PyMOL commands that place a pseudoatom at each C-alpha (Angstrom):
pseudoatom trace, name=CA, resn=MET, resi=1, chain=A, elem=C, hetatm=0, pos=[86.538, -106.126, 116.387]
pseudoatom trace, name=CA, resn=VAL, resi=2, chain=A, elem=C, hetatm=0, pos=[83.433, -107.583, 116.444]
pseudoatom trace, name=CA, resn=TYR, resi=3, chain=A, elem=C, hetatm=0, pos=[83.701, -110.699, 114.641]
pseudoatom trace, name=CA, resn=GLU, resi=4, chain=A, elem=C, hetatm=0, pos=[85.823, -111.981, 111.706]
pseudoatom trace, name=CA, resn=ASP, resi=5, chain=A, elem=C, hetatm=0, pos=[86.442, -114.941, 109.286]
pseudoatom trace, name=CA, resn=GLU, resi=6, chain=A, elem=C, hetatm=0, pos=[88.170, -115.597, 106.183]
pseudoatom trace, name=CA, resn=VAL, resi=7, chain=A, elem=C, hetatm=0, pos=[85.599, -113.564, 103.725]
pseudoatom trace, name=CA, resn=LEU, resi=8, chain=A, elem=C, hetatm=0, pos=[83.950, -110.965, 106.007]
pseudoatom trace, name=CA, resn=LEU, resi=9, chain=A, elem=C, hetatm=0, pos=[84.928, -108.642, 109.238]
pseudoatom trace, name=CA, resn=VAL, resi=10, chain=A, elem=C, hetatm=0, pos=[82.354, -106.969, 111.631]
pseudoatom trace, name=CA, resn=LEU, resi=11, chain=A, elem=C, hetatm=0, pos=[83.771, -103.884, 113.366]
pseudoatom trace, name=CA, resn=ASN, resi=12, chain=A, elem=C, hetatm=0, pos=[82.233, -101.102, 116.229]
pseudoatom trace, name=CA, resn=LYS, resi=13, chain=A, elem=C, hetatm=0, pos=[83.395, -97.788, 114.880]
pseudoatom trace, name=CA, resn=PRO, resi=14, chain=A, elem=C, hetatm=0, pos=[84.159, -95.240, 117.436]
pseudoatom trace, name=CA, resn=SER, resi=15, chain=A, elem=C, hetatm=0, pos=[82.937, -91.577, 116.899]
pseudoatom trace, name=CA, resn=GLY, resi=16, chain=A, elem=C, hetatm=0, pos=[85.075, -89.540, 115.778]
pseudoatom trace, name=CA, resn=LEU, resi=17, chain=A, elem=C, hetatm=0, pos=[86.794, -91.575, 113.170]
pseudoatom trace, name=CA, resn=LEU, resi=18, chain=A, elem=C, hetatm=0, pos=[86.111, -91.468, 109.472]
pseudoatom trace, name=CA, resn=SER, resi=19, chain=A, elem=C, hetatm=0, pos=[85.099, -94.418, 107.563]
pseudoatom trace, name=CA, resn=VAL, resi=20, chain=A, elem=C, hetatm=0, pos=[87.472, -94.061, 104.462]
pseudoatom trace, name=CA, resn=PRO, resi=21, chain=A, elem=C, hetatm=0, pos=[90.112, -91.676, 103.959]
pseudoatom trace, name=CA, resn=GLY, resi=22, chain=A, elem=C, hetatm=0, pos=[88.825, -87.307, 103.518]
pseudoatom trace, name=CA, resn=ARG, resi=23, chain=A, elem=C, hetatm=0, pos=[90.893, -84.804, 101.475]
pseudoatom trace, name=CA, resn=GLY, resi=24, chain=A, elem=C, hetatm=0, pos=[94.053, -83.558, 103.685]
pseudoatom trace, name=CA, resn=GLU, resi=25, chain=A, elem=C, hetatm=0, pos=[96.548, -85.024, 105.213]
pseudoatom trace, name=CA, resn=ASP, resi=26, chain=A, elem=C, hetatm=0, pos=[94.963, -84.675, 108.352]
pseudoatom trace, name=CA, resn=LYS, resi=27, chain=A, elem=C, hetatm=0, pos=[91.758, -86.555, 107.291]
pseudoatom trace, name=CA, resn=GLN, resi=28, chain=A, elem=C, hetatm=0, pos=[93.835, -89.836, 106.213]
pseudoatom trace, name=CA, resn=ASP, resi=29, chain=A, elem=C, hetatm=0, pos=[93.291, -91.684, 109.584]
pseudoatom trace, name=CA, resn=CYS, resi=30, chain=A, elem=C, hetatm=0, pos=[90.075, -93.670, 109.159]
pseudoatom trace, name=CA, resn=LEU, resi=31, chain=A, elem=C, hetatm=0, pos=[88.733, -97.184, 109.738]
pseudoatom trace, name=CA, resn=SER, resi=32, chain=A, elem=C, hetatm=0, pos=[89.203, -98.660, 106.943]
pseudoatom trace, name=CA, resn=SER, resi=33, chain=A, elem=C, hetatm=0, pos=[93.428, -98.087, 106.692]
pseudoatom trace, name=CA, resn=ARG, resi=34, chain=A, elem=C, hetatm=0, pos=[93.752, -99.053, 110.205]
pseudoatom trace, name=CA, resn=VAL, resi=35, chain=A, elem=C, hetatm=0, pos=[91.733, -102.348, 109.190]
pseudoatom trace, name=CA, resn=GLN, resi=36, chain=A, elem=C, hetatm=0, pos=[93.755, -102.992, 106.043]
pseudoatom trace, name=CA, resn=LYS, resi=37, chain=A, elem=C, hetatm=0, pos=[97.211, -102.763, 107.983]
pseudoatom trace, name=CA, resn=HIS, resi=38, chain=A, elem=C, hetatm=0, pos=[96.149, -105.794, 109.703]
pseudoatom trace, name=CA, resn=TYR, resi=39, chain=A, elem=C, hetatm=0, pos=[94.097, -107.314, 106.823]
pseudoatom trace, name=CA, resn=PRO, resi=40, chain=A, elem=C, hetatm=0, pos=[95.321, -106.544, 103.426]
pseudoatom trace, name=CA, resn=ASN, resi=41, chain=A, elem=C, hetatm=0, pos=[92.544, -107.741, 101.318]
pseudoatom trace, name=CA, resn=ALA, resi=42, chain=A, elem=C, hetatm=0, pos=[89.367, -105.978, 103.626]
pseudoatom trace, name=CA, resn=SER, resi=43, chain=A, elem=C, hetatm=0, pos=[87.408, -103.648, 101.705]
pseudoatom trace, name=CA, resn=ILE, resi=44, chain=A, elem=C, hetatm=0, pos=[84.640, -100.790, 102.746]
pseudoatom trace, name=CA, resn=VAL, resi=45, chain=A, elem=C, hetatm=0, pos=[80.709, -102.226, 101.452]
pseudoatom trace, name=CA, resn=HIS, resi=46, chain=A, elem=C, hetatm=0, pos=[79.414, -99.493, 103.257]
pseudoatom trace, name=CA, resn=ARG, resi=47, chain=A, elem=C, hetatm=0, pos=[80.009, -96.266, 105.663]
pseudoatom trace, name=CA, resn=LEU, resi=48, chain=A, elem=C, hetatm=0, pos=[79.091, -94.915, 108.852]
pseudoatom trace, name=CA, resn=ASP, resi=49, chain=A, elem=C, hetatm=0, pos=[79.082, -90.700, 108.931]
pseudoatom trace, name=CA, resn=MET, resi=50, chain=A, elem=C, hetatm=0, pos=[82.570, -89.653, 111.031]
pseudoatom trace, name=CA, resn=GLY, resi=51, chain=A, elem=C, hetatm=0, pos=[80.330, -88.466, 113.965]
pseudoatom trace, name=CA, resn=THR, resi=52, chain=A, elem=C, hetatm=0, pos=[78.026, -92.121, 114.333]
pseudoatom trace, name=CA, resn=SER, resi=53, chain=A, elem=C, hetatm=0, pos=[79.828, -94.588, 116.197]
pseudoatom trace, name=CA, resn=GLY, resi=54, chain=A, elem=C, hetatm=0, pos=[78.460, -98.582, 116.033]
pseudoatom trace, name=CA, resn=LEU, resi=55, chain=A, elem=C, hetatm=0, pos=[78.524, -101.788, 113.502]
pseudoatom trace, name=CA, resn=MET, resi=56, chain=A, elem=C, hetatm=0, pos=[80.421, -101.261, 110.155]
pseudoatom trace, name=CA, resn=LEU, resi=57, chain=A, elem=C, hetatm=0, pos=[80.929, -104.451, 107.970]
pseudoatom trace, name=CA, resn=MET, resi=58, chain=A, elem=C, hetatm=0, pos=[84.062, -105.018, 105.727]
pseudoatom trace, name=CA, resn=ALA, resi=59, chain=A, elem=C, hetatm=0, pos=[84.790, -107.543, 102.962]
pseudoatom trace, name=CA, resn=ARG, resi=60, chain=A, elem=C, hetatm=0, pos=[87.828, -109.591, 102.795]
pseudoatom trace, name=CA, resn=GLY, resi=61, chain=A, elem=C, hetatm=0, pos=[88.351, -110.452, 98.979]
pseudoatom trace, name=CA, resn=GLU, resi=62, chain=A, elem=C, hetatm=0, pos=[86.927, -109.444, 95.978]
pseudoatom trace, name=CA, resn=GLN, resi=63, chain=A, elem=C, hetatm=0, pos=[84.109, -112.444, 95.958]
pseudoatom trace, name=CA, resn=ALA, resi=64, chain=A, elem=C, hetatm=0, pos=[82.855, -111.218, 99.239]
pseudoatom trace, name=CA, resn=GLN, resi=65, chain=A, elem=C, hetatm=0, pos=[82.951, -107.452, 97.895]
pseudoatom trace, name=CA, resn=ARG, resi=66, chain=A, elem=C, hetatm=0, pos=[80.657, -107.850, 95.291]
pseudoatom trace, name=CA, resn=PHE, resi=67, chain=A, elem=C, hetatm=0, pos=[78.423, -110.397, 96.994]
pseudoatom trace, name=CA, resn=LEU, resi=68, chain=A, elem=C, hetatm=0, pos=[77.754, -107.688, 100.481]
pseudoatom trace, name=CA, resn=ASN, resi=69, chain=A, elem=C, hetatm=0, pos=[77.668, -104.920, 97.460]
pseudoatom trace, name=CA, resn=ASP, resi=70, chain=A, elem=C, hetatm=0, pos=[74.946, -106.559, 96.113]
pseudoatom trace, name=CA, resn=ALA, resi=71, chain=A, elem=C, hetatm=0, pos=[72.977, -107.501, 99.383]
pseudoatom trace, name=CA, resn=PHE, resi=72, chain=A, elem=C, hetatm=0, pos=[73.213, -103.691, 100.573]
pseudoatom trace, name=CA, resn=ALA, resi=73, chain=A, elem=C, hetatm=0, pos=[72.227, -102.954, 96.919]
pseudoatom trace, name=CA, resn=ARG, resi=74, chain=A, elem=C, hetatm=0, pos=[68.992, -105.143, 97.261]
pseudoatom trace, name=CA, resn=ARG, resi=75, chain=A, elem=C, hetatm=0, pos=[68.251, -103.656, 100.372]
pseudoatom trace, name=CA, resn=ILE, resi=76, chain=A, elem=C, hetatm=0, pos=[68.538, -107.196, 101.878]
pseudoatom trace, name=CA, resn=VAL, resi=77, chain=A, elem=C, hetatm=0, pos=[70.917, -106.191, 105.002]
pseudoatom trace, name=CA, resn=HIS, resi=78, chain=A, elem=C, hetatm=0, pos=[68.897, -105.433, 108.195]
pseudoatom trace, name=CA, resn=LYS, resi=79, chain=A, elem=C, hetatm=0, pos=[70.025, -102.155, 109.811]
pseudoatom trace, name=CA, resn=ARG, resi=80, chain=A, elem=C, hetatm=0, pos=[69.090, -100.331, 113.529]
pseudoatom trace, name=CA, resn=TYR, resi=81, chain=A, elem=C, hetatm=0, pos=[70.531, -97.469, 114.904]
pseudoatom trace, name=CA, resn=GLU, resi=82, chain=A, elem=C, hetatm=0, pos=[69.632, -95.863, 118.337]
pseudoatom trace, name=CA, resn=ALA, resi=83, chain=A, elem=C, hetatm=0, pos=[70.211, -91.922, 118.644]
pseudoatom trace, name=CA, resn=VAL, resi=84, chain=A, elem=C, hetatm=0, pos=[68.784, -89.090, 121.400]
pseudoatom trace, name=CA, resn=VAL, resi=85, chain=A, elem=C, hetatm=0, pos=[66.642, -86.436, 119.594]
pseudoatom trace, name=CA, resn=ASP, resi=86, chain=A, elem=C, hetatm=0, pos=[66.043, -82.944, 120.798]
pseudoatom trace, name=CA, resn=GLY, resi=87, chain=A, elem=C, hetatm=0, pos=[62.026, -82.574, 122.470]
pseudoatom trace, name=CA, resn=LEU, resi=88, chain=A, elem=C, hetatm=0, pos=[59.750, -84.892, 123.955]
pseudoatom trace, name=CA, resn=VAL, resi=89, chain=A, elem=C, hetatm=0, pos=[58.685, -87.361, 120.894]
pseudoatom trace, name=CA, resn=THR, resi=90, chain=A, elem=C, hetatm=0, pos=[54.975, -88.819, 121.869]
pseudoatom trace, name=CA, resn=ALA, resi=91, chain=A, elem=C, hetatm=0, pos=[54.478, -92.342, 120.817]
pseudoatom trace, name=CA, resn=PRO, resi=92, chain=A, elem=C, hetatm=0, pos=[51.093, -93.758, 119.506]
pseudoatom trace, name=CA, resn=ASP, resi=93, chain=A, elem=C, hetatm=0, pos=[49.014, -94.973, 122.332]
pseudoatom trace, name=CA, resn=HIS, resi=94, chain=A, elem=C, hetatm=0, pos=[48.823, -98.411, 121.996]
pseudoatom trace, name=CA, resn=PRO, resi=95, chain=A, elem=C, hetatm=0, pos=[49.985, -99.803, 125.297]
pseudoatom trace, name=CA, resn=GLY, resi=96, chain=A, elem=C, hetatm=0, pos=[52.536, -102.313, 124.963]
pseudoatom trace, name=CA, resn=ALA, resi=97, chain=A, elem=C, hetatm=0, pos=[52.397, -102.705, 121.126]
pseudoatom trace, name=CA, resn=ASP, resi=98, chain=A, elem=C, hetatm=0, pos=[55.354, -102.920, 118.944]
pseudoatom trace, name=CA, resn=ILE, resi=99, chain=A, elem=C, hetatm=0, pos=[54.289, -99.747, 116.933]
pseudoatom trace, name=CA, resn=TRP, resi=100, chain=A, elem=C, hetatm=0, pos=[56.621, -98.467, 114.490]
pseudoatom trace, name=CA, resn=GLN, resi=101, chain=A, elem=C, hetatm=0, pos=[56.256, -94.675, 113.031]
pseudoatom trace, name=CA, resn=GLU, resi=102, chain=A, elem=C, hetatm=0, pos=[57.842, -93.746, 109.265]
pseudoatom trace, name=CA, resn=ILE, resi=103, chain=A, elem=C, hetatm=0, pos=[59.113, -90.632, 107.539]
pseudoatom trace, name=CA, resn=THR, resi=104, chain=A, elem=C, hetatm=0, pos=[58.922, -90.806, 103.672]
pseudoatom trace, name=CA, resn=LEU, resi=105, chain=A, elem=C, hetatm=0, pos=[60.434, -87.324, 102.816]
pseudoatom trace, name=CA, resn=PRO, resi=106, chain=A, elem=C, hetatm=0, pos=[62.853, -87.038, 99.634]
pseudoatom trace, name=CA, resn=ILE, resi=107, chain=A, elem=C, hetatm=0, pos=[66.244, -86.025, 100.210]
pseudoatom trace, name=CA, resn=ALA, resi=108, chain=A, elem=C, hetatm=0, pos=[68.508, -84.093, 97.574]
pseudoatom trace, name=CA, resn=LEU, resi=109, chain=A, elem=C, hetatm=0, pos=[72.646, -82.623, 97.961]
pseudoatom trace, name=CA, resn=ASP, resi=110, chain=A, elem=C, hetatm=0, pos=[71.893, -79.114, 99.230]
pseudoatom trace, name=CA, resn=TRP, resi=111, chain=A, elem=C, hetatm=0, pos=[74.809, -78.103, 96.625]
pseudoatom trace, name=CA, resn=PRO, resi=112, chain=A, elem=C, hetatm=0, pos=[75.595, -74.461, 98.212]
pseudoatom trace, name=CA, resn=ASN, resi=113, chain=A, elem=C, hetatm=0, pos=[76.503, -76.036, 101.582]
pseudoatom trace, name=CA, resn=ARG, resi=114, chain=A, elem=C, hetatm=0, pos=[77.800, -79.192, 100.573]
pseudoatom trace, name=CA, resn=PRO, resi=115, chain=A, elem=C, hetatm=0, pos=[78.038, -81.977, 102.328]
pseudoatom trace, name=CA, resn=ARG, resi=116, chain=A, elem=C, hetatm=0, pos=[74.704, -80.750, 103.916]
pseudoatom trace, name=CA, resn=ARG, resi=117, chain=A, elem=C, hetatm=0, pos=[71.407, -83.088, 102.859]
pseudoatom trace, name=CA, resn=ILE, resi=118, chain=A, elem=C, hetatm=0, pos=[67.577, -80.835, 102.376]
pseudoatom trace, name=CA, resn=ILE, resi=119, chain=A, elem=C, hetatm=0, pos=[64.256, -82.591, 101.661]
pseudoatom trace, name=CA, resn=ASP, resi=120, chain=A, elem=C, hetatm=0, pos=[63.535, -81.190, 98.434]
pseudoatom trace, name=CA, resn=THR, resi=121, chain=A, elem=C, hetatm=0, pos=[60.270, -82.601, 96.680]
pseudoatom trace, name=CA, resn=GLN, resi=122, chain=A, elem=C, hetatm=0, pos=[61.046, -81.915, 93.559]
pseudoatom trace, name=CA, resn=LEU, resi=123, chain=A, elem=C, hetatm=0, pos=[64.749, -83.272, 93.191]
pseudoatom trace, name=CA, resn=GLY, resi=124, chain=A, elem=C, hetatm=0, pos=[64.993, -85.369, 96.091]
pseudoatom trace, name=CA, resn=LYS, resi=125, chain=A, elem=C, hetatm=0, pos=[65.669, -89.550, 96.048]
pseudoatom trace, name=CA, resn=PRO, resi=126, chain=A, elem=C, hetatm=0, pos=[62.974, -91.243, 97.720]
pseudoatom trace, name=CA, resn=SER, resi=127, chain=A, elem=C, hetatm=0, pos=[63.911, -91.994, 101.212]
pseudoatom trace, name=CA, resn=GLN, resi=128, chain=A, elem=C, hetatm=0, pos=[62.626, -93.953, 104.116]
pseudoatom trace, name=CA, resn=THR, resi=129, chain=A, elem=C, hetatm=0, pos=[62.700, -94.282, 107.940]
pseudoatom trace, name=CA, resn=ARG, resi=130, chain=A, elem=C, hetatm=0, pos=[61.164, -96.272, 110.406]
pseudoatom trace, name=CA, resn=TRP, resi=131, chain=A, elem=C, hetatm=0, pos=[61.473, -95.023, 114.103]
pseudoatom trace, name=CA, resn=GLN, resi=132, chain=A, elem=C, hetatm=0, pos=[60.090, -95.708, 117.739]
pseudoatom trace, name=CA, resn=VAL, resi=133, chain=A, elem=C, hetatm=0, pos=[60.066, -94.140, 120.632]
pseudoatom trace, name=CA, resn=MET, resi=134, chain=A, elem=C, hetatm=0, pos=[62.659, -95.963, 123.619]
pseudoatom trace, name=CA, resn=SER, resi=135, chain=A, elem=C, hetatm=0, pos=[61.918, -93.805, 126.023]
pseudoatom trace, name=CA, resn=VAL, resi=136, chain=A, elem=C, hetatm=0, pos=[61.438, -89.565, 127.414]
pseudoatom trace, name=CA, resn=ASP, resi=137, chain=A, elem=C, hetatm=0, pos=[63.718, -87.427, 130.018]
pseudoatom trace, name=CA, resn=LYS, resi=138, chain=A, elem=C, hetatm=0, pos=[61.002, -85.270, 131.054]
pseudoatom trace, name=CA, resn=VAL, resi=139, chain=A, elem=C, hetatm=0, pos=[63.965, -83.580, 133.047]
pseudoatom trace, name=CA, resn=LEU, resi=140, chain=A, elem=C, hetatm=0, pos=[66.157, -83.110, 130.032]
pseudoatom trace, name=CA, resn=GLY, resi=141, chain=A, elem=C, hetatm=0, pos=[63.673, -82.798, 127.398]
pseudoatom trace, name=CA, resn=THR, resi=142, chain=A, elem=C, hetatm=0, pos=[64.921, -85.488, 125.067]
pseudoatom trace, name=CA, resn=SER, resi=143, chain=A, elem=C, hetatm=0, pos=[63.923, -88.596, 123.873]
pseudoatom trace, name=CA, resn=ARG, resi=144, chain=A, elem=C, hetatm=0, pos=[65.699, -92.154, 122.969]
pseudoatom trace, name=CA, resn=LEU, resi=145, chain=A, elem=C, hetatm=0, pos=[64.626, -93.348, 119.493]
pseudoatom trace, name=CA, resn=LYS, resi=146, chain=A, elem=C, hetatm=0, pos=[65.155, -97.033, 117.797]
pseudoatom trace, name=CA, resn=LEU, resi=147, chain=A, elem=C, hetatm=0, pos=[65.987, -96.228, 113.757]
pseudoatom trace, name=CA, resn=GLU, resi=148, chain=A, elem=C, hetatm=0, pos=[65.215, -98.367, 110.902]
pseudoatom trace, name=CA, resn=PRO, resi=149, chain=A, elem=C, hetatm=0, pos=[66.848, -96.589, 107.633]
pseudoatom trace, name=CA, resn=LEU, resi=150, chain=A, elem=C, hetatm=0, pos=[65.057, -98.391, 104.634]
pseudoatom trace, name=CA, resn=THR, resi=151, chain=A, elem=C, hetatm=0, pos=[66.760, -96.767, 101.997]
pseudoatom trace, name=CA, resn=GLY, resi=152, chain=A, elem=C, hetatm=0, pos=[70.486, -95.878, 102.555]
pseudoatom trace, name=CA, resn=ARG, resi=153, chain=A, elem=C, hetatm=0, pos=[70.530, -92.161, 101.842]
pseudoatom trace, name=CA, resn=SER, resi=154, chain=A, elem=C, hetatm=0, pos=[73.435, -89.691, 103.052]
pseudoatom trace, name=CA, resn=HIS, resi=155, chain=A, elem=C, hetatm=0, pos=[72.694, -88.406, 106.344]
pseudoatom trace, name=CA, resn=GLN, resi=156, chain=A, elem=C, hetatm=0, pos=[69.214, -89.686, 105.890]
pseudoatom trace, name=CA, resn=LEU, resi=157, chain=A, elem=C, hetatm=0, pos=[68.379, -90.070, 109.522]
pseudoatom trace, name=CA, resn=ARG, resi=158, chain=A, elem=C, hetatm=0, pos=[69.932, -87.081, 110.610]
pseudoatom trace, name=CA, resn=VAL, resi=159, chain=A, elem=C, hetatm=0, pos=[67.929, -84.917, 107.714]
pseudoatom trace, name=CA, resn=HIS, resi=160, chain=A, elem=C, hetatm=0, pos=[64.739, -86.980, 108.380]
pseudoatom trace, name=CA, resn=LEU, resi=161, chain=A, elem=C, hetatm=0, pos=[64.765, -86.601, 112.246]
pseudoatom trace, name=CA, resn=LEU, resi=162, chain=A, elem=C, hetatm=0, pos=[65.673, -82.548, 111.993]
pseudoatom trace, name=CA, resn=ALA, resi=163, chain=A, elem=C, hetatm=0, pos=[62.374, -82.635, 109.263]
pseudoatom trace, name=CA, resn=ILE, resi=164, chain=A, elem=C, hetatm=0, pos=[60.041, -83.775, 112.114]
pseudoatom trace, name=CA, resn=GLY, resi=165, chain=A, elem=C, hetatm=0, pos=[61.285, -81.242, 114.734]
pseudoatom trace, name=CA, resn=HIS, resi=166, chain=A, elem=C, hetatm=0, pos=[63.644, -83.661, 116.666]
pseudoatom trace, name=CA, resn=PRO, resi=167, chain=A, elem=C, hetatm=0, pos=[67.229, -82.981, 115.758]
pseudoatom trace, name=CA, resn=ILE, resi=168, chain=A, elem=C, hetatm=0, pos=[70.176, -85.655, 117.057]
pseudoatom trace, name=CA, resn=LEU, resi=169, chain=A, elem=C, hetatm=0, pos=[71.828, -83.950, 120.335]
pseudoatom trace, name=CA, resn=GLY, resi=170, chain=A, elem=C, hetatm=0, pos=[75.590, -82.940, 119.246]
pseudoatom trace, name=CA, resn=ASP, resi=171, chain=A, elem=C, hetatm=0, pos=[74.907, -82.704, 115.399]
pseudoatom trace, name=CA, resn=ALA, resi=172, chain=A, elem=C, hetatm=0, pos=[76.944, -79.874, 114.674]
pseudoatom trace, name=CA, resn=LEU, resi=173, chain=A, elem=C, hetatm=0, pos=[75.741, -80.035, 110.925]
pseudoatom trace, name=CA, resn=TYR, resi=174, chain=A, elem=C, hetatm=0, pos=[71.969, -80.207, 111.546]
pseudoatom trace, name=CA, resn=ALA, resi=175, chain=A, elem=C, hetatm=0, pos=[70.995, -79.197, 115.088]
pseudoatom trace, name=CA, resn=PRO, resi=176, chain=A, elem=C, hetatm=0, pos=[70.975, -75.589, 116.279]
pseudoatom trace, name=CA, resn=THR, resi=177, chain=A, elem=C, hetatm=0, pos=[73.397, -74.283, 118.503]
pseudoatom trace, name=CA, resn=GLU, resi=178, chain=A, elem=C, hetatm=0, pos=[72.027, -75.092, 121.853]
pseudoatom trace, name=CA, resn=VAL, resi=179, chain=A, elem=C, hetatm=0, pos=[70.660, -78.846, 120.928]
pseudoatom trace, name=CA, resn=VAL, resi=180, chain=A, elem=C, hetatm=0, pos=[74.587, -79.366, 119.521]
pseudoatom trace, name=CA, resn=ALA, resi=181, chain=A, elem=C, hetatm=0, pos=[75.785, -78.034, 122.818]
pseudoatom trace, name=CA, resn=LYS, resi=182, chain=A, elem=C, hetatm=0, pos=[73.536, -80.524, 124.773]
pseudoatom trace, name=CA, resn=ALA, resi=183, chain=A, elem=C, hetatm=0, pos=[76.269, -83.095, 123.821]
pseudoatom trace, name=CA, resn=ALA, resi=184, chain=A, elem=C, hetatm=0, pos=[79.633, -83.996, 123.254]
pseudoatom trace, name=CA, resn=ARG, resi=185, chain=A, elem=C, hetatm=0, pos=[79.507, -86.099, 120.246]
pseudoatom trace, name=CA, resn=LEU, resi=186, chain=A, elem=C, hetatm=0, pos=[76.820, -86.922, 117.958]
pseudoatom trace, name=CA, resn=LEU, resi=187, chain=A, elem=C, hetatm=0, pos=[74.271, -89.330, 119.659]
pseudoatom trace, name=CA, resn=LEU, resi=188, chain=A, elem=C, hetatm=0, pos=[73.934, -91.738, 116.862]
pseudoatom trace, name=CA, resn=HIS, resi=189, chain=A, elem=C, hetatm=0, pos=[75.331, -95.358, 117.521]
pseudoatom trace, name=CA, resn=ALA, resi=190, chain=A, elem=C, hetatm=0, pos=[74.514, -98.707, 114.574]
pseudoatom trace, name=CA, resn=THR, resi=191, chain=A, elem=C, hetatm=0, pos=[73.599, -101.172, 117.267]
pseudoatom trace, name=CA, resn=GLU, resi=192, chain=A, elem=C, hetatm=0, pos=[72.300, -103.709, 114.974]
pseudoatom trace, name=CA, resn=LEU, resi=193, chain=A, elem=C, hetatm=0, pos=[73.475, -105.075, 111.583]
pseudoatom trace, name=CA, resn=VAL, resi=194, chain=A, elem=C, hetatm=0, pos=[71.811, -108.668, 109.964]
pseudoatom trace, name=CA, resn=VAL, resi=195, chain=A, elem=C, hetatm=0, pos=[73.541, -109.967, 106.535]
pseudoatom trace, name=CA, resn=PRO, resi=196, chain=A, elem=C, hetatm=0, pos=[73.597, -113.111, 104.773]
pseudoatom trace, name=CA, resn=HIS, resi=197, chain=A, elem=C, hetatm=0, pos=[77.094, -114.628, 104.921]
pseudoatom trace, name=CA, resn=PRO, resi=198, chain=A, elem=C, hetatm=0, pos=[78.830, -114.528, 101.732]
pseudoatom trace, name=CA, resn=ILE, resi=199, chain=A, elem=C, hetatm=0, pos=[80.013, -118.289, 101.773]
pseudoatom trace, name=CA, resn=SER, resi=200, chain=A, elem=C, hetatm=0, pos=[77.007, -119.774, 103.637]
pseudoatom trace, name=CA, resn=LEU, resi=201, chain=A, elem=C, hetatm=0, pos=[74.489, -117.513, 102.860]
pseudoatom trace, name=CA, resn=GLN, resi=202, chain=A, elem=C, hetatm=0, pos=[72.735, -117.988, 106.374]
pseudoatom trace, name=CA, resn=PRO, resi=203, chain=A, elem=C, hetatm=0, pos=[71.656, -114.690, 108.347]
pseudoatom trace, name=CA, resn=MET, resi=204, chain=A, elem=C, hetatm=0, pos=[74.190, -113.176, 110.720]
pseudoatom trace, name=CA, resn=ARG, resi=205, chain=A, elem=C, hetatm=0, pos=[72.978, -111.041, 113.629]
pseudoatom trace, name=CA, resn=PHE, resi=206, chain=A, elem=C, hetatm=0, pos=[75.220, -108.723, 115.421]
pseudoatom trace, name=CA, resn=VAL, resi=207, chain=A, elem=C, hetatm=0, pos=[74.349, -106.134, 117.999]
pseudoatom trace, name=CA, resn=SER, resi=208, chain=A, elem=C, hetatm=0, pos=[75.838, -103.299, 119.662]
pseudoatom trace, name=CA, resn=SER, resi=209, chain=A, elem=C, hetatm=0, pos=[74.574, -101.357, 122.753]
pseudoatom trace, name=CA, resn=ALA, resi=210, chain=A, elem=C, hetatm=0, pos=[74.705, -97.442, 122.479]
pseudoatom trace, name=CA, resn=PRO, resi=211, chain=A, elem=C, hetatm=0, pos=[77.422, -96.216, 124.649]
pseudoatom trace, name=CA, resn=PHE, resi=212, chain=A, elem=C, hetatm=0, pos=[75.208, -92.963, 125.680]
for i in range(1, 212): cmd.bond("trace and resi %d" % i, "trace and resi %d" % (i + 1))
show_as sticks, trace
zoom trace
């Protein structure tokens, strides 16, 4: 638990834990069910992939849930992530500048290979991701990126980074075998959330450092 009050919970989800129950008895343990044992009125308003760790919000009560669902739909919840990707990503040559680059590629469900997503210029939904180089490791041949999804498609960050040739380390669904083997888990962490409080409407900022 990162934060709690009468209408809002902020949690730090570990990698390997589902956000909500999946299909089958072996997929019933998840963040939402664990939280609801202690906070029966808590409900999910967004999700993280099972392999992704980091900050997640839950609403307490129907009014807070409606407010937060609307905030996500209107894209007024600010989210940032950190990832370690394969390859050396070059940053624009502007020393000291806070330079962000953008991936704008439409994403669609890959029906024959569900739950995978693909880039599809005909059927895909518009998807935007901002990214910035934090550091590179020339010895390991990897780069650490700061990521900001401007849209909220399933697997968006993983698909977009794969599309530009830099899959996330440990991504068993999208990365080549040799890139999966470079990490024991998916190296993707939700590091920052800024959300208006459901009652006061004041912006609240939560931060969680990447554990890798």
